[in-house]
Phi, psi and omega in degrees: 000135191290142175272151185292136174286135183260097184250015173280342180239131183236155183226130169225111187040261180253023182252145176223153171231136183247132177245018176181165178303156171061034174248314176226120173244157185235146176213161176195177182230134169229152182267148168241156190280140167255179174275002173255122187307126180087351174247147182225164167264150179250105174274119182259126185220134179247133182234135171282119184290333188291304187255359175067010181276145170280114194262348183194146170199157174207163175234139172209166185284346173229173175253122178214156168294325178299323176291323183294315183292321176295331176287320178297322186290320176296317183295322185298314180305308178306311192265003172066033189293331178295336180272348186284151184257043177216156174283157175235129174261137171240109185257140186208166163289196184256019177300167180293322176298334181278336179246015173304162180291324185285320181295314182284332175285333180296311180301319175300313175310314178286342190076028185265147179263119177275144183225133186236146179304154174290146176301139166067021174236106195276356186230043179278353184229050196300319185292317178289323180297315186297317179296323177284335176284326179297323183292312189281350179253008177299139173307329182269004184286136188300133171281336181256149178308146176287138186290326174208181184285334178290315179300317178296320181299313186290320180292321176295323170300311181295339184281320182298311179299323181290317181292322177287322192253336188245326191290111182286086187294121182299332182274359180240037175053032179062038159256166182274162176304316184298319172305312182288326184289316182269017168076019185264341195303309187308310182295325178293314187283332180294317182296310179302310184302319179296315181299322176291322173295328176287319177300312179304312183299319181285333180230064178309323184295339184275350182256322185063226181273359188280148181262165178294172186286145170288110184260005179294139182263153170288147177273349184233126173246129183257146171254118179048059184289142179279162173295326175246134178256019182292337186261011186296123171232151175305138178270100184235165170259120185288162170308130173287000000 
């Protein structure tokens, strides 16, 4: 029996495009300081590249494929990934937790397509790296090491809530990742556009010939787009 073609997700070598949430996730691990010199806590974080929403996170005292596999399993359950009619790509760098046997077998069991950064390409995981940068440059990011694992988890939980629910993301025309993820962004941006048109109509001299701001969001978000798109093919399952 022929499988339904999944045309919402395209692939070109190491490039992917998401046209909606839960199609391409990016994940990485960063370390945060503990109060013991030379020891760190490890923050695992998964982000949806379409909405920029953090869909999963955990903090542990070690880096391991076992922790990563458990986190991804829980994330798929939370976001109904097994029930969705599209493939999910999970992109990461080439660290041992990302390529460990437990992690790879978990991805295979869940039907997730693994994607890894290209060798000798330092910026091949830009979404996760950007979110970690936002986190560590927050004004309330602790200047002192975390006193314990619980303290690190509590701070990270607050950051994730702020990032998803309150942060007006510049790449999303200043709506929150949560609004983008759950389909509320277009309504919000449409209201902004109407308000600006009304403002222009009331005070045309302030605008002159200039148009109002473009509040439309792109329908596609690319991960590591290639310069040429001539070889793009749908990522599909062939007929049995």
